[in-house]
N, C-alpha and C positions, 0 to 999 in steps of 0.2 A: 504494500500500500504506500503510495507516494504521500509526501507531506501536503502537497497541494490538494489531493483528494481528501485527506484527513481534515484539513481546514474547511473545505467545502462541506463535507458531511457534518462537521460539528456545528457550523452556522445554520445549515438547513434544519438540524435537529433541535437546536437550542434557542434560535431566535424568536420562537413563538409566532411563526408566520412571516410572510413576505409582504412588506408594505408597498402600496402603489396607490393610484388615484382611481376613482370610480370610472372615469372615462376610458381608462386603459384596459384593453381586452387581451393584449398580447401575453399578459402574464398567465392566461389560461393555457396558452401554447406551452409555456415553460413548465407549468404544473403537469400538463399532459405528458410531456417528454420525461419528466421525473418519474411519473407513475407507470408509464408503459415501456419506456426505453431501457436499453442496456447501456450502463455507464462503463466506459473503458478508460482506465486511468494509468496503467503501467507504461508510460511513454514520456517522451520529451518534446514539447512544443509541436502541436498544442498539448497542454497539460492533460487534457481529457476530452472526450466527446461522448455524446449520448446519441444512440441510434435507435430509431423506432420506425420500422418499415423503410420507406425511402427518405424519411426525414433524418437529417444529421445536424445536431447542434454542437458546434465547436465551442469549447470552454477554455479560456486562458486566464490563469490566475496571476496577479501581481499585487505587490503591496507598496505603500508609501506612508510617510509620516509628516508631521508639521514642523520638523526641525530643519535648519539650514543644511544645504548640501554643497559640497565642493566638487568641481569637475575632476574626475579621476579618482576621487576619494569617497564618494557616496554620501549618505546621510550622516549628519553629526550624531544623531541618536544611535545609529548602528556602530559608529566609531567609539562612542562612549560606552556602549554596551560591551564591545569587545575589550576595551580598556579595563572595565570592571571585572570581566570574566578572567582576564589575565592576572589581575591582582588577587582574585579569589583563588586561582590555581597556585599562585606563588605562596600563599599562606601556609605555615607549617601546622600540622595536626597536633592537637594536644587532647587531654582527656575530656575536655568539655566541647570538643569539636572546633570548627573554624568560625570566626566572627569577622564580618567586614561591614563597616558603615561608610558609605560614600554617597555622592550625588551625581546625577546625570547633568552635566554642565551644558549650557546653551539655552537659548530662548526660542520657544516655539511661537508660531504666528500663523494667522490666516493666510497671509501672503505666501509663506512657505508651503502651507497646506495645498493651496491651489497650484503653485508652481511645481511642486513635487508630483502632484497627481497628473498634471498635464505632461510633465517630462516622461514619467513612466508610461502614460497612455501612448504617447507618440512612439516610444521605443517599441511597444508591442503592436501598435496599429500598423507600423511599417512591415510587420511580419505576417500579416493576415494571408496574403496570397501564398506565402511559403507554407503556412499551415495547411491550406487547401491542397497545394501541390503534393505535399507529403502524403496526405490521405488519399489522393488520387493514385499516387505511385503504389500505395499499399492495397489498392483496389477497394477501399472503403467508400470513397466518393466515386460514383459512376454517373453515366449520362442521365440516369433516372433520379438521381439524388436531389433533394431540395435542402439546400445548405443554409444555415444561419449561424451567426457568430455572436458569442456572449463573452464579455470581459467580467471576470469576478475580481473586483477591486477591493482590497482590504486595507483599511486605515489601521496601522499598527502603532500609532502614537502612544507612548506610555501614558496610562491613565485615561486615554481617550481624548476626544476633541469636542469642546463645548464653547458656547458663546453666551454672554450675559454680564451682569454686574460683577458677580463672583460665583464661585462654584455652588453655593447653597442658596442663591437668590431664586425668587419665584419666576423670574423672567428667563431662566436658563433654557437654552435650546441646544440639543445635541446637533453637532455639525455633521452633515452628510452631503455627499456629492449630489444626491438626488434633489436637494432643495437649495443648492448653491447657484445663484444666478450667474456667477462668473463661469462655473463649470458647464452649466447648461448652454450658455452662449458659446463656449469653446467647442462644444460637441457639434455644432451646426456645420454641415459640409463634410463630416466624416462618415460618408455613406457606406463604407465597407462594413461597418459595425451595426448590428441589429439591436443588441440588448446589453445592459450593464446590471450586475448585481453589486450594489455598494454595501460593503460590510463594515460595521462599526461596533465598538464595545466601549461602554462607559459604566463605571461603578458595578462591574461584574455582570452586566446585562448586554447580551448581544442583540444586534438588530440588523435586518436586511431590507434594503430598498431596491425595488425593481425599476429600471429606467428603460422605456421603450424609445429607442432613438428616432423612430418615425413619428413620435408624438411629442416632440420637445416643446411646442407651444403650450401644452397642458402643464408641463413642469414649470415653465416660465411664470405662469399665473400663480403658482403656489410657492415660488421661490422666497427664501428668507434673506434679508439684508444682514448677513452675519457681520459685516464690517461695522455697521452702525451699532449692533448689539455689543460688540467688543469681544474679541477672541480671548479666552482665558488661558494664559501661559502657566502651566504647572512646572514645579521644580521637584521632580521625583527624587526621593532618597532611596537608597538601596541598603538592605541589611541581609547578609547571607544570601544574596541573590533575589530577595523579594522586594517588590516595589510597593510603596504606600504613599499616601498624600502627605506632603510636607505641611 
């Protein structure tokens, strides 16, 4: 079982349903594919696909976060995570085990959130035809196949992404690509992609949003002005590899 499929299965099972808007009907296609199709996941790019009769749904998973990224070095959050892992590995064992207290350095922001999502999107969007070609070469896609493509996009920002006055205010909104006016605007013109599953987790609760790329005007009418609300930048602390709110 691949990590990508494990993440996909976990969200499907634990998110408590997939959110969408009443006007959207394409999510019934996705539900139908999940219910009737065969999921094939032991592969590399695309990460998995679902086949039901002549219908093929290609699924590619990728992640992003809300921390700064440097060209050639990736996300600051992932670099910090690796730094802390190295420090933990270097600690000597004693009878009470190992203890490490540290912080993930860097400031998260909504600007980083959008920029990183778009950067990762474009990297995988440019590979869509290659995904199809590989499946054709393997005889999975044939002349009879009706092929659609879904990106499973996971926000892995530590502690999640929310906007509001502060983390415990009544005006708090969980930040999701499905309600981001900047990301919905960005999606226009990317016609090779059919659907997105936007995965988020905050306060231990997972959520999934379904985006039908053929119905972006519907999402525009429901978009949230996260910039005006104010993106909440957490400063996670780490103790023995566990993250909690500072």
